[in-house]
mmCIF file as Biopython writes it, N, C-alpha, C and O atoms, coordinates in Angstrom:
data_model
#
loop_
_atom_site.group_PDB
_atom_site.id
_atom_site.type_symbol
_atom_site.label_atom_id
_atom_site.label_alt_id
_atom_site.label_comp_id
_atom_site.label_asym_id
_atom_site.label_entity_id
_atom_site.label_seq_id
_atom_site.pdbx_PDB_ins_code
_atom_site.Cartn_x
_atom_site.Cartn_y
_atom_site.Cartn_z
_atom_site.occupancy
_atom_site.B_iso_or_equiv
_atom_site.auth_seq_id
_atom_site.auth_asym_id
_atom_site.pdbx_PDB_model_num
ATOM 1   N N  . MET A ? 1  ? 0.845   -1.168  0.000  1.0 0.0 1  A 1 
ATOM 2   C CA . MET A ? 1  ? 0.000   0.000   0.000  1.0 0.0 1  A 1 
ATOM 3   C C  . MET A ? 1  ? 0.885   1.223   0.000  1.0 0.0 1  A 1 
ATOM 4   O O  . MET A ? 1  ? 1.993   1.202   0.535  1.0 0.0 1  A 1 
ATOM 5   N N  . GLY A ? 2  ? 0.405   2.266   -0.588 1.0 0.0 2  A 1 
ATOM 6   C CA . GLY A ? 2  ? 1.234   3.440   -0.771 1.0 0.0 2  A 1 
ATOM 7   C C  . GLY A ? 2  ? 0.906   4.576   0.188  1.0 0.0 2  A 1 
ATOM 8   O O  . GLY A ? 2  ? -0.212  4.685   0.692  1.0 0.0 2  A 1 
ATOM 9   N N  . ILE A ? 3  ? 1.890   5.403   0.424  1.0 0.0 3  A 1 
ATOM 10  C CA . ILE A ? 3  ? 1.674   6.595   1.247  1.0 0.0 3  A 1 
ATOM 11  C C  . ILE A ? 3  ? 0.642   7.464   0.533  1.0 0.0 3  A 1 
ATOM 12  O O  . ILE A ? 3  ? 0.710   7.661   -0.680 1.0 0.0 3  A 1 
ATOM 13  N N  . GLY A ? 4  ? -0.308  7.975   1.302  1.0 0.0 4  A 1 
ATOM 14  C CA . GLY A ? 4  ? -1.377  8.787   0.755  1.0 0.0 4  A 1 
ATOM 15  C C  . GLY A ? 4  ? -2.633  7.998   0.426  1.0 0.0 4  A 1 
ATOM 16  O O  . GLY A ? 4  ? -3.682  8.585   0.161  1.0 0.0 4  A 1 
ATOM 17  N N  . GLN A ? 5  ? -2.537  6.661   0.438  1.0 0.0 5  A 1 
ATOM 18  C CA . GLN A ? 5  ? -3.692  5.821   0.133  1.0 0.0 5  A 1 
ATOM 19  C C  . GLN A ? 5  ? -4.702  5.886   1.276  1.0 0.0 5  A 1 
ATOM 20  O O  . GLN A ? 5  ? -4.319  5.877   2.446  1.0 0.0 5  A 1 
ATOM 21  N N  . LYS A ? 6  ? -5.966  5.951   0.947  1.0 0.0 6  A 1 
ATOM 22  C CA . LYS A ? 6  ? -7.049  5.949   1.931  1.0 0.0 6  A 1 
ATOM 23  C C  . LYS A ? 6  ? -7.360  4.514   2.312  1.0 0.0 6  A 1 
ATOM 24  O O  . LYS A ? 6  ? -7.517  3.652   1.447  1.0 0.0 6  A 1 
ATOM 25  N N  . VAL A ? 7  ? -7.449  4.256   3.632  1.0 0.0 7  A 1 
ATOM 26  C CA . VAL A ? 7  ? -7.696  2.908   4.128  1.0 0.0 7  A 1 
ATOM 27  C C  . VAL A ? 7  ? -8.748  2.929   5.234  1.0 0.0 7  A 1 
ATOM 28  O O  . VAL A ? 7  ? -9.022  3.958   5.853  1.0 0.0 7  A 1 
ATOM 29  N N  . ARG A ? 8  ? -9.321  1.758   5.451  1.0 0.0 8  A 1 
ATOM 30  C CA . ARG A ? 8  ? -10.286 1.547   6.530  1.0 0.0 8  A 1 
ATOM 31  C C  . ARG A ? 8  ? -9.756  0.409   7.390  1.0 0.0 8  A 1 
ATOM 32  O O  . ARG A ? 8  ? -9.266  -0.590  6.863  1.0 0.0 8  A 1 
ATOM 33  N N  . VAL A ? 9  ? -9.849  0.551   8.704  1.0 0.0 9  A 1 
ATOM 34  C CA . VAL A ? 9  ? -9.413  -0.500  9.622  1.0 0.0 9  A 1 
ATOM 35  C C  . VAL A ? 9  ? -10.506 -1.559  9.661  1.0 0.0 9  A 1 
ATOM 36  O O  . VAL A ? 9  ? -11.671 -1.247  9.903  1.0 0.0 9  A 1 
ATOM 37  N N  . THR A ? 10 ? -10.131 -2.808  9.424  1.0 0.0 10 A 1 
ATOM 38  C CA . THR A ? 10 ? -11.117 -3.891  9.374  1.0 0.0 10 A 1 
ATOM 39  C C  . THR A ? 10 ? -11.069 -4.814  10.574 1.0 0.0 10 A 1 
ATOM 40  O O  . THR A ? 10 ? -12.068 -5.453  10.906 1.0 0.0 10 A 1 
ATOM 41  N N  . SER A ? 11 ? -9.925  -4.890  11.226 1.0 0.0 11 A 1 
ATOM 42  C CA . SER A ? 11 ? -9.777  -5.771  12.378 1.0 0.0 11 A 1 
ATOM 43  C C  . SER A ? 11 ? -8.563  -5.319  13.169 1.0 0.0 11 A 1 
ATOM 44  O O  . SER A ? 11 ? -7.747  -4.529  12.696 1.0 0.0 11 A 1 
ATOM 45  N N  . ILE A ? 12 ? -8.465  -5.832  14.370 1.0 0.0 12 A 1 
ATOM 46  C CA . ILE A ? 12 ? -7.324  -5.521  15.228 1.0 0.0 12 A 1 
ATOM 47  C C  . ILE A ? 12 ? -6.782  -6.837  15.757 1.0 0.0 12 A 1 
ATOM 48  O O  . ILE A ? 12 ? -7.520  -7.650  16.314 1.0 0.0 12 A 1 
ATOM 49  N N  . ARG A ? 13 ? -5.491  -7.034  15.576 1.0 0.0 13 A 1 
ATOM 50  C CA . ARG A ? 13 ? -4.831  -8.266  16.003 1.0 0.0 13 A 1 
ATOM 51  C C  . ARG A ? 13 ? -4.762  -8.355  17.524 1.0 0.0 13 A 1 
ATOM 52  O O  . ARG A ? 13 ? -5.027  -9.413  18.094 1.0 0.0 13 A 1 
ATOM 53  N N  . ASP A ? 14 ? -4.414  -7.271  18.175 1.0 0.0 14 A 1 
ATOM 54  C CA . ASP A ? 14 ? -4.296  -7.236  19.633 1.0 0.0 14 A 1 
ATOM 55  C C  . ASP A ? 14 ? -5.465  -6.451  20.226 1.0 0.0 14 A 1 
ATOM 56  O O  . ASP A ? 14 ? -6.364  -6.032  19.496 1.0 0.0 14 A 1 
ATOM 57  N N  . GLY A ? 15 ? -5.458  -6.251  21.528 1.0 0.0 15 A 1 
ATOM 58  C CA . GLY A ? 15 ? -6.532  -5.536  22.205 1.0 0.0 15 A 1 
ATOM 59  C C  . GLY A ? 15 ? -6.733  -4.119  21.683 1.0 0.0 15 A 1 
ATOM 60  O O  . GLY A ? 15 ? -5.823  -3.519  21.110 1.0 0.0 15 A 1 
ATOM 61  N N  . LEU A ? 16 ? -7.917  -3.605  21.885 1.0 0.0 16 A 1 
ATOM 62  C CA . LEU A ? 16 ? -8.266  -2.266  21.415 1.0 0.0 16 A 1 
ATOM 63  C C  . LEU A ? 16 ? -8.270  -1.264  22.560 1.0 0.0 16 A 1 
ATOM 64  O O  . LEU A ? 16 ? -8.799  -1.543  23.636 1.0 0.0 16 A 1 
ATOM 65  N N  . SER A ? 17 ? -7.684  -0.109  22.328 1.0 0.0 17 A 1 
ATOM 66  C CA . SER A ? 17 ? -7.863  0.983   23.270 1.0 0.0 17 A 1 
ATOM 67  C C  . SER A ? 17 ? -9.176  1.660   22.912 1.0 0.0 17 A 1 
ATOM 68  O O  . SER A ? 17 ? -9.712  1.412   21.832 1.0 0.0 17 A 1 
ATOM 69  N N  . GLY A ? 18 ? -9.705  2.499   23.776 1.0 0.0 18 A 1 
ATOM 70  C CA . GLY A ? 18 ? -10.991 3.146   23.558 1.0 0.0 18 A 1 
ATOM 71  C C  . GLY A ? 18 ? -11.086 3.901   22.255 1.0 0.0 18 A 1 
ATOM 72  O O  . GLY A ? 18 ? -12.058 3.733   21.519 1.0 0.0 18 A 1 
ATOM 73  N N  . GLY A ? 19 ? -10.089 4.742   21.943 1.0 0.0 19 A 1 
ATOM 74  C CA . GLY A ? 19 ? -10.122 5.553   20.730 1.0 0.0 19 A 1 
ATOM 75  C C  . GLY A ? 19 ? -10.039 4.732   19.468 1.0 0.0 19 A 1 
ATOM 76  O O  . GLY A ? 19 ? -10.744 5.010   18.498 1.0 0.0 19 A 1 
ATOM 77  N N  . VAL A ? 20 ? -9.182  3.719   19.466 1.0 0.0 20 A 1 
ATOM 78  C CA . VAL A ? 20 ? -9.022  2.880   18.278 1.0 0.0 20 A 1 
ATOM 79  C C  . VAL A ? 20 ? -10.279 2.031   18.087 1.0 0.0 20 A 1 
ATOM 80  O O  . VAL A ? 20 ? -10.721 1.837   16.954 1.0 0.0 20 A 1 
ATOM 81  N N  . LYS A ? 21 ? -10.848 1.534   19.153 1.0 0.0 21 A 1 
ATOM 82  C CA . LYS A ? 21 ? -12.080 0.746   19.059 1.0 0.0 21 A 1 
ATOM 83  C C  . LYS A ? 21 ? -13.190 1.565   18.411 1.0 0.0 21 A 1 
ATOM 84  O O  . LYS A ? 21 ? -13.929 1.055   17.569 1.0 0.0 21 A 1 
ATOM 85  N N  . GLN A ? 22 ? -13.306 2.813   18.792 1.0 0.0 22 A 1 
ATOM 86  C CA . GLN A ? 22 ? -14.332 3.686   18.224 1.0 0.0 22 A 1 
ATOM 87  C C  . GLN A ? 22 ? -14.105 3.896   16.723 1.0 0.0 22 A 1 
ATOM 88  O O  . GLN A ? 22 ? -15.062 3.915   15.950 1.0 0.0 22 A 1 
ATOM 89  N N  . LEU A ? 23 ? -12.841 4.054   16.308 1.0 0.0 23 A 1 
ATOM 90  C CA . LEU A ? 23 ? -12.525 4.226   14.888 1.0 0.0 23 A 1 
ATOM 91  C C  . LEU A ? 23 ? -12.920 2.993   14.079 1.0 0.0 23 A 1 
ATOM 92  O O  . LEU A ? 23 ? -13.480 3.108   12.989 1.0 0.0 23 A 1 
ATOM 93  N N  . VAL A ? 24 ? -12.623 1.815   14.623 1.0 0.0 24 A 1 
ATOM 94  C CA . VAL A ? 24 ? -12.934 0.573   13.922 1.0 0.0 24 A 1 
ATOM 95  C C  . VAL A ? 24 ? -14.443 0.395   13.812 1.0 0.0 24 A 1 
ATOM 96  O O  . VAL A ? 24 ? -14.956 0.062   12.743 1.0 0.0 24 A 1 
ATOM 97  N N  . GLU A ? 25 ? -15.148 0.613   14.906 1.0 0.0 25 A 1 
ATOM 98  C CA . GLU A ? 25 ? -16.597 0.415   14.906 1.0 0.0 25 A 1 
ATOM 99  C C  . GLU A ? 25 ? -17.324 1.414   14.014 1.0 0.0 25 A 1 
ATOM 100 O O  . GLU A ? 25 ? -18.375 1.098   13.457 1.0 0.0 25 A 1 
ATOM 101 N N  . SER A ? 26 ? -16.780 2.601   13.876 1.0 0.0 26 A 1 
ATOM 102 C CA . SER A ? 26 ? -17.445 3.618   13.063 1.0 0.0 26 A 1 
ATOM 103 C C  . SER A ? 26 ? -17.058 3.530   11.584 1.0 0.0 26 A 1 
ATOM 104 O O  . SER A ? 26 ? -17.635 4.228   10.751 1.0 0.0 26 A 1 
ATOM 105 N N  . GLY A ? 27 ? -16.088 2.676   11.257 1.0 0.0 27 A 1 
ATOM 106 C CA . GLY A ? 27 ? -15.674 2.534   9.865  1.0 0.0 27 A 1 
ATOM 107 C C  . GLY A ? 27 ? -14.896 3.733   9.357  1.0 0.0 27 A 1 
ATOM 108 O O  . GLY A ? 27 ? -14.900 4.010   8.158  1.0 0.0 27 A 1 
ATOM 109 N N  . SER A ? 28 ? -14.228 4.449   10.254 1.0 0.0 28 A 1 
ATOM 110 C CA . SER A ? 28 ? -13.483 5.640   9.874  1.0 0.0 28 A 1 
ATOM 111 C C  . SER A ? 28 ? -12.424 5.349   8.820  1.0 0.0 28 A 1 
ATOM 112 O O  . SER A ? 28 ? -11.790 4.294   8.818  1.0 0.0 28 A 1 
ATOM 113 N N  . ILE A ? 29 ? -12.255 6.304   7.936  1.0 0.0 29 A 1 
ATOM 114 C CA . ILE A ? 29 ? -11.258 6.191   6.880  1.0 0.0 29 A 1 
ATOM 115 C C  . ILE A ? 29 ? -10.080 7.089   7.229  1.0 0.0 29 A 1 
ATOM 116 O O  . ILE A ? 29 ? -10.256 8.243   7.619  1.0 0.0 29 A 1 
ATOM 117 N N  . GLY A ? 30 ? -8.885  6.547   7.085  1.0 0.0 30 A 1 
ATOM 118 C CA . GLY A ? 30 ? -7.664  7.295   7.342  1.0 0.0 30 A 1 
ATOM 119 C C  . GLY A ? 30 ? -6.745  7.256   6.134  1.0 0.0 30 A 1 
ATOM 120 O O  . GLY A ? 30 ? -7.044  6.622   5.122  1.0 0.0 30 A 1 
ATOM 121 N N  . GLU A ? 31 ? -5.634  7.938   6.261  1.0 0.0 31 A 1 
ATOM 122 C CA . GLU A ? 31 ? -4.659  8.014   5.178  1.0 0.0 31 A 1 
ATOM 123 C C  . GLU A ? 31 ? -3.330  7.448   5.633  1.0 0.0 31 A 1 
ATOM 124 O O  . GLU A ? 31 ? -2.859  7.770   6.724  1.0 0.0 31 A 1 
ATOM 125 N N  . VAL A ? 32 ? -2.721  6.611   4.812  1.0 0.0 32 A 1 
ATOM 126 C CA . VAL A ? 32 ? -1.408  6.047   5.130  1.0 0.0 32 A 1 
ATOM 127 C C  . VAL A ? 32 ? -0.387  7.177   5.073  1.0 0.0 32 A 1 
ATOM 128 O O  . VAL A ? 32 ? -0.231  7.841   4.048  1.0 0.0 32 A 1 
ATOM 129 N N  . LYS A ? 33 ? 0.303   7.382   6.188  1.0 0.0 33 A 1 
ATOM 130 C CA . LYS A ? 33 ? 1.308   8.442   6.282  1.0 0.0 33 A 1 
ATOM 131 C C  . LYS A ? 33 ? 2.734   7.916   6.285  1.0 0.0 33 A 1 
ATOM 132 O O  . LYS A ? 33 ? 3.678   8.675   6.068  1.0 0.0 33 A 1 
ATOM 133 N N  . GLY A ? 34 ? 2.894   6.628   6.527  1.0 0.0 34 A 1 
ATOM 134 C CA . GLY A ? 34 ? 4.241   6.069   6.555  1.0 0.0 34 A 1 
ATOM 135 C C  . GLY A ? 34 ? 4.209   4.613   6.972  1.0 0.0 34 A 1 
ATOM 136 O O  . GLY A ? 34 ? 3.154   3.980   7.014  1.0 0.0 34 A 1 
ATOM 137 N N  . TYR A ? 35 ? 5.386   4.098   7.278  1.0 0.0 35 A 1 
ATOM 138 C CA . TYR A ? 35 ? 5.552   2.696   7.627  1.0 0.0 35 A 1 
ATOM 139 C C  . TYR A ? 35 ? 6.262   2.592   8.964  1.0 0.0 35 A 1 
ATOM 140 O O  . TYR A ? 35 ? 6.945   3.523   9.391  1.0 0.0 35 A 1 
ATOM 141 N N  . ARG A ? 36 ? 6.097   1.463   9.615  1.0 0.0 36 A 1 
ATOM 142 C CA . ARG A ? 36 ? 6.768   1.211   10.889 1.0 0.0 36 A 1 
ATOM 143 C C  . ARG A ? 36 ? 7.335   -0.200  10.841 1.0 0.0 36 A 1 
ATOM 144 O O  . ARG A ? 36 ? 6.606   -1.167  10.622 1.0 0.0 36 A 1 
ATOM 145 N N  . VAL A ? 37 ? 8.631   -0.305  11.046 1.0 0.0 37 A 1 
ATOM 146 C CA . VAL A ? 37 ? 9.281   -1.615  11.082 1.0 0.0 37 A 1 
ATOM 147 C C  . VAL A ? 37 ? 9.010   -2.213  12.461 1.0 0.0 37 A 1 
ATOM 148 O O  . VAL A ? 37 ? 9.346   -1.623  13.488 1.0 0.0 37 A 1 
ATOM 149 N N  . LEU A ? 38 ? 8.404   -3.382  12.459 1.0 0.0 38 A 1 
ATOM 150 C CA . LEU A ? 38 ? 7.996   -4.006  13.713 1.0 0.0 38 A 1 
ATOM 151 C C  . LEU A ? 38 ? 9.009   -5.036  14.189 1.0 0.0 38 A 1 
ATOM 152 O O  . LEU A ? 38 ? 9.331   -5.088  15.376 1.0 0.0 38 A 1 
ATOM 153 N N  . ASP A ? 39 ? 9.502   -5.838  13.294 1.0 0.0 39 A 1 
ATOM 154 C CA . ASP A ? 39 ? 10.541  -6.817  13.585 1.0 0.0 39 A 1 
ATOM 155 C C  . ASP A ? 39 ? 11.133  -7.240  12.248 1.0 0.0 39 A 1 
ATOM 156 O O  . ASP A ? 39 ? 10.904  -6.576  11.237 1.0 0.0 39 A 1 
ATOM 157 N N  . GLY A ? 40 ? 11.863  -8.296  12.226 1.0 0.0 40 A 1 
ATOM 158 C CA . GLY A ? 40 ? 12.502  -8.707  10.986 1.0 0.0 40 A 1 
ATOM 159 C C  . GLY A ? 40 ? 11.561  -9.190  9.901  1.0 0.0 40 A 1 
ATOM 160 O O  . GLY A ? 40 ? 11.963  -9.298  8.743  1.0 0.0 40 A 1 
ATOM 161 N N  . ALA A ? 41 ? 10.300  -9.486  10.254 1.0 0.0 41 A 1 
ATOM 162 C CA . ALA A ? 41 ? 9.388   -10.065 9.277  1.0 0.0 41 A 1 
ATOM 163 C C  . ALA A ? 41 ? 8.136   -9.236  9.018  1.0 0.0 41 A 1 
ATOM 164 O O  . ALA A ? 41 ? 7.421   -9.500  8.051  1.0 0.0 41 A 1 
ATOM 165 N N  . ASN A ? 42 ? 7.857   -8.257  9.841  1.0 0.0 42 A 1 
ATOM 166 C CA . ASN A ? 42 ? 6.605   -7.508  9.710  1.0 0.0 42 A 1 
ATOM 167 C C  . ASN A ? 42 ? 6.840   -6.011  9.585  1.0 0.0 42 A 1 
ATOM 168 O O  . ASN A ? 42 ? 7.749   -5.445  10.192 1.0 0.0 42 A 1 
ATOM 169 N N  . VAL A ? 43 ? 5.988   -5.392  8.777  1.0 0.0 43 A 1 
ATOM 170 C CA . VAL A ? 43 ? 5.986   -3.941  8.640  1.0 0.0 43 A 1 
ATOM 171 C C  . VAL A ? 43 ? 4.563   -3.473  8.889  1.0 0.0 43 A 1 
ATOM 172 O O  . VAL A ? 43 ? 3.612   -4.058  8.371  1.0 0.0 43 A 1 
ATOM 173 N N  . GLY A ? 44 ? 4.419   -2.440  9.669  1.0 0.0 44 A 1 
ATOM 174 C CA . GLY A ? 44 ? 3.110   -1.859  9.914  1.0 0.0 44 A 1 
ATOM 175 C C  . GLY A ? 44 ? 2.948   -0.576  9.127  1.0 0.0 44 A 1 
ATOM 176 O O  . GLY A ? 44 ? 3.913   -0.043  8.579  1.0 0.0 44 A 1 
ATOM 177 N N  . VAL A ? 45 ? 1.728   -0.085  9.076  1.0 0.0 45 A 1 
ATOM 178 C CA . VAL A ? 45 ? 1.461   1.180   8.401  1.0 0.0 45 A 1 
ATOM 179 C C  . VAL A ? 45 ? 0.965   2.193   9.421  1.0 0.0 45 A 1 
ATOM 180 O O  . VAL A ? 45 ? 0.165   1.867   10.298 1.0 0.0 45 A 1 
ATOM 181 N N  . VAL A ? 46 ? 1.443   3.414   9.300  1.0 0.0 46 A 1 
ATOM 182 C CA . VAL A ? 46 ? 0.991   4.502   10.161 1.0 0.0 46 A 1 
ATOM 183 C C  . VAL A ? 46 ? -0.176  5.165   9.448  1.0 0.0 46 A 1 
ATOM 184 O O  . VAL A ? 46 ? -0.047  5.608   8.306  1.0 0.0 46 A 1 
ATOM 185 N N  . VAL A ? 47 ? -1.316  5.231   10.125 1.0 0.0 47 A 1 
ATOM 186 C CA . VAL A ? 47 ? -2.531  5.787   9.543  1.0 0.0 47 A 1 
ATOM 187 C C  . VAL A ? 47 ? -2.950  7.010   10.346 1.0 0.0 47 A 1 
ATOM 188 O O  . VAL A ? 47 ? -3.018  6.968   11.574 1.0 0.0 47 A 1 
ATOM 189 N N  . LYS A ? 48 ? -3.231  8.098   9.639  1.0 0.0 48 A 1 
ATOM 190 C CA . LYS A ? 48 ? -3.705  9.338   10.266 1.0 0.0 48 A 1 
ATOM 191 C C  . LYS A ? 48 ? -5.171  9.517   9.904  1.0 0.0 48 A 1 
ATOM 192 O O  . LYS A ? 48 ? -5.559  9.374   8.745  1.0 0.0 48 A 1 
ATOM 193 N N  . PHE A ? 49 ? -5.975  9.829   10.907 1.0 0.0 49 A 1 
ATOM 194 C CA . PHE A ? 49 ? -7.403  10.026  10.715 1.0 0.0 49 A 1 
ATOM 195 C C  . PHE A ? 49 ? -7.737  11.513  10.722 1.0 0.0 49 A 1 
ATOM 196 O O  . PHE A ? 49 ? -6.891  12.335  11.074 1.0 0.0 49 A 1 
ATOM 197 N N  . ASN A ? 50 ? -8.954  11.865  10.339 1.0 0.0 50 A 1 
ATOM 198 C CA . ASN A ? 50 ? -9.360  13.262  10.190 1.0 0.0 50 A 1 
ATOM 199 C C  . ASN A ? 50 ? -9.180  14.116  11.435 1.0 0.0 50 A 1 
ATOM 200 O O  . ASN A ? 50 ? -8.964  15.324  11.328 1.0 0.0 50 A 1 
ATOM 201 N N  . ASP A ? 51 ? -9.263  13.522  12.591 1.0 0.0 51 A 1 
ATOM 202 C CA . ASP A ? 51 ? -9.147  14.291  13.831 1.0 0.0 51 A 1 
ATOM 203 C C  . ASP A ? 51 ? -7.692  14.450  14.283 1.0 0.0 51 A 1 
ATOM 204 O O  . ASP A ? 51 ? -7.436  14.749  15.450 1.0 0.0 51 A 1 
ATOM 205 N N  . ASP A ? 52 ? -6.751  14.254  13.376 1.0 0.0 52 A 1 
ATOM 206 C CA . ASP A ? 52 ? -5.311  14.341  13.640 1.0 0.0 52 A 1 
ATOM 207 C C  . ASP A ? 52 ? -4.788  13.253  14.562 1.0 0.0 52 A 1 
ATOM 208 O O  . ASP A ? 52 ? -3.652  13.342  15.030 1.0 0.0 52 A 1 
ATOM 209 N N  . PHE A ? 53 ? -5.583  12.233  14.834 1.0 0.0 53 A 1 
ATOM 210 C CA . PHE A ? 53 ? -5.131  11.074  15.582 1.0 0.0 53 A 1 
ATOM 211 C C  . PHE A ? 53 ? -4.433  10.129  14.610 1.0 0.0 53 A 1 
ATOM 212 O O  . PHE A ? 53 ? -4.961  9.853   13.533 1.0 0.0 53 A 1 
ATOM 213 N N  . SER A ? 54 ? -3.268  9.636   14.972 1.0 0.0 54 A 1 
ATOM 214 C CA . SER A ? 54 ? -2.600  8.653   14.130 1.0 0.0 54 A 1 
ATOM 215 C C  . SER A ? 54 ? -2.060  7.525   14.994 1.0 0.0 54 A 1 
ATOM 216 O O  . SER A ? 54 ? -1.705  7.727   16.156 1.0 0.0 54 A 1 
ATOM 217 N N  . THR A ? 55 ? -2.005  6.348   14.416 1.0 0.0 55 A 1 
ATOM 218 C CA . THR A ? 55 ? -1.468  5.168   15.068 1.0 0.0 55 A 1 
ATOM 219 C C  . THR A ? 55 ? -1.076  4.178   13.981 1.0 0.0 55 A 1 
ATOM 220 O O  . THR A ? 55 ? -1.357  4.403   12.803 1.0 0.0 55 A 1 
ATOM 221 N N  . TRP A ? 56 ? -0.435  3.096   14.364 1.0 0.0 56 A 1 
ATOM 222 C CA . TRP A ? 56 ? -0.012  2.123   13.364 1.0 0.0 56 A 1 
ATOM 223 C C  . TRP A ? 56 ? -0.863  0.870   13.471 1.0 0.0 56 A 1 
ATOM 224 O O  . TRP A ? 56 ? -1.442  0.563   14.512 1.0 0.0 56 A 1 
ATOM 225 N N  . PHE A ? 57 ? -0.915  0.149   12.335 1.0 0.0 57 A 1 
ATOM 226 C CA . PHE A ? 57 ? -1.658  -1.102  12.237 1.0 0.0 57 A 1 
ATOM 227 C C  . PHE A ? 57 ? -0.826  -2.101  11.448 1.0 0.0 57 A 1 
ATOM 228 O O  . PHE A ? 57 ? 0.001   -1.723  10.618 1.0 0.0 57 A 1 
ATOM 229 N N  . PHE A ? 58 ? -1.056  -3.381  11.718 1.0 0.0 58 A 1 
ATOM 230 C CA . PHE A ? 58 ? -0.488  -4.403  10.859 1.0 0.0 58 A 1 
ATOM 231 C C  . PHE A ? 58 ? -1.157  -4.278  9.492  1.0 0.0 58 A 1 
ATOM 232 O O  . PHE A ? 58 ? -2.312  -3.864  9.397  1.0 0.0 58 A 1 
ATOM 233 N N  . GLU A ? 59 ? -0.434  -4.636  8.445  1.0 0.0 59 A 1 
ATOM 234 C CA . GLU A ? 59 ? -0.946  -4.491  7.087  1.0 0.0 59 A 1 
ATOM 235 C C  . GLU A ? 59 ? -2.261  -5.252  6.882  1.0 0.0 59 A 1 
ATOM 236 O O  . GLU A ? 59 ? -3.136  -4.793  6.148  1.0 0.0 59 A 1 
ATOM 237 N N  . GLU A ? 60 ? -2.398  -6.405  7.526  1.0 0.0 60 A 1 
ATOM 238 C CA . GLU A ? 60 ? -3.619  -7.201  7.342  1.0 0.0 60 A 1 
ATOM 239 C C  . GLU A ? 60 ? -4.818  -6.633  8.107  1.0 0.0 60 A 1 
ATOM 240 O O  . GLU A ? 60 ? -5.933  -7.133  7.954  1.0 0.0 60 A 1 
ATOM 241 N N  . GLU A ? 61 ? -4.611  -5.608  8.916  1.0 0.0 61 A 1 
ATOM 242 C CA . GLU A ? 61 ? -5.706  -5.004  9.673  1.0 0.0 61 A 1 
ATOM 243 C C  . GLU A ? 61 ? -6.417  -3.875  8.920  1.0 0.0 61 A 1 
ATOM 244 O O  . GLU A ? 61 ? -7.439  -3.369  9.383  1.0 0.0 61 A 1 
ATOM 245 N N  . VAL A ? 62 ? -5.887  -3.487  7.779  1.0 0.0 62 A 1 
ATOM 246 C CA . VAL A ? 62 ? -6.496  -2.403  7.010  1.0 0.0 62 A 1 
ATOM 247 C C  . VAL A ? 62 ? -6.775  -2.856  5.584  1.0 0.0 62 A 1 
ATOM 248 O O  . VAL A ? 62 ? -6.151  -3.790  5.080  1.0 0.0 62 A 1 
ATOM 249 N N  . GLU A ? 63 ? -7.726  -2.177  4.939  1.0 0.0 63 A 1 
ATOM 250 C CA . GLU A ? 63 ? -8.030  -2.449  3.542  1.0 0.0 63 A 1 
ATOM 251 C C  . GLU A ? 63 ? -8.230  -1.112  2.839  1.0 0.0 63 A 1 
ATOM 252 O O  . GLU A ? 63 ? -8.526  -0.108  3.487  1.0 0.0 63 A 1 
ATOM 253 N N  . PRO A ? 64 ? -8.072  -1.094  1.534  1.0 0.0 64 A 1 
ATOM 254 C CA . PRO A ? 64 ? -8.295  0.156   0.807  1.0 0.0 64 A 1 
ATOM 255 C C  . PRO A ? 64 ? -9.724  0.642   1.010  1.0 0.0 64 A 1 
ATOM 256 O O  . PRO A ? 64 ? -10.660 -0.156  0.956  1.0 0.0 64 A 1 
ATOM 257 N N  . ALA A ? 65 ? -9.902  1.915   1.238  1.0 0.0 65 A 1 
ATOM 258 C CA . ALA A ? 65 ? -11.230 2.477   1.471  1.0 0.0 65 A 1 
ATOM 259 C C  . ALA A ? 65 ? -12.088 2.396   0.222  1.0 0.0 65 A 1 
ATOM 260 O O  . ALA A ? 65 ? -13.314 2.333   0.315  1.0 0.0 65 A 1 
ATOM 261 N N  . SER A ? 66 ? -11.457 2.396   -0.947 1.0 0.0 66 A 1 
ATOM 262 C CA . SER A ? 66 ? -12.212 2.350   -2.197 1.0 0.0 66 A 1 
ATOM 263 C C  . SER A ? 66 ? -12.620 0.940   -2.584 1.0 0.0 66 A 1 
ATOM 264 O O  . SER A ? 66 ? -13.343 0.754   -3.562 1.0 0.0 66 A 1 
ATOM 265 N N  . GLY A ? 67 ? -12.169 -0.055  -1.832 1.0 0.0 67 A 1 
ATOM 266 C CA . GLY A ? 67 ? -12.488 -1.434  -2.148 1.0 0.0 67 A 1 
ATOM 267 C C  . GLY A ? 67 ? -11.560 -2.040  -3.189 1.0 0.0 67 A 1 
ATOM 268 O O  . GLY A ? 67 ? -11.740 -3.193  -3.582 1.0 0.0 67 A 1 
ATOM 269 N N  . GLY A ? 68 ? -10.568 -1.278  -3.641 1.0 0.0 68 A 1 
ATOM 270 C CA . GLY A ? 68 ? -9.624  -1.779  -4.634 1.0 0.0 68 A 1 
ATOM 271 C C  . GLY A ? 68 ? -8.498  -2.553  -3.987 1.0 0.0 68 A 1 
ATOM 272 O O  . GLY A ? 68 ? -8.565  -2.903  -2.809 1.0 0.0 68 A 1 
ATOM 273 N N  . ARG A ? 69 ? -7.470  -2.817  -4.759 1.0 0.0 69 A 1 
ATOM 274 C CA . ARG A ? 69 ? -6.309  -3.542  -4.259 1.0 0.0 69 A 1 
ATOM 275 C C  . ARG A ? 69 ? -5.259  -2.559  -3.774 1.0 0.0 69 A 1 
ATOM 276 O O  . ARG A ? 69 ? -5.209  -1.413  -4.220 1.0 0.0 69 A 1 
ATOM 277 N N  . PHE A ? 70 ? -4.424  -3.019  -2.857 1.0 0.0 70 A 1 
ATOM 278 C CA . PHE A ? 70 ? -3.332  -2.189  -2.365 1.0 0.0 70 A 1 
ATOM 279 C C  . PHE A ? 70 ? -2.325  -1.920  -3.455 1.0 0.0 70 A 1 
ATOM 280 O O  . PHE A ? 70 ? -2.037  -2.786  -4.282 1.0 0.0 70 A 1 
ATOM 281 N N  . ARG A ? 71 ? -1.791  -0.715  -3.452 1.0 0.0 71 A 1 
ATOM 282 C CA . ARG A ? 71 ? -0.663  -0.400  -4.327 1.0 0.0 71 A 1 
ATOM 283 C C  . ARG A ? 71 ? 0.605   -0.794  -3.608 1.0 0.0 71 A 1 
ATOM 284 O O  . ARG A ? 71 ? 0.731   -0.573  -2.404 1.0 0.0 71 A 1 
ATOM 285 N N  . ARG A ? 72 ? 1.523   -1.359  -4.310 1.0 0.0 72 A 1 
ATOM 286 C CA . ARG A ? 72 ? 2.815   -1.725  -3.698 1.0 0.0 72 A 1 
ATOM 287 C C  . ARG A ? 72 ? 3.903   -0.963  -4.369 1.0 0.0 72 A 1 
ATOM 288 O O  . ARG A ? 72 ? 5.072   -1.115  -4.014 1.0 0.0 72 A 1 
#
């Protein structure tokens, strides 16, 4: 997925904090702002939402907001 791509959070691998849970349940759309190296095998994406809140997600936890395929 590319920086600037609009995404929707579809699931959370680990527990949810209050703010992130609300974003997932409401179907909020965010924008990929960057990447986060998690370990030797995984890369996460940093997503910024309209309210200036940003956090990272595993790649499998988000999908393109337009329903298309991820750009690589």
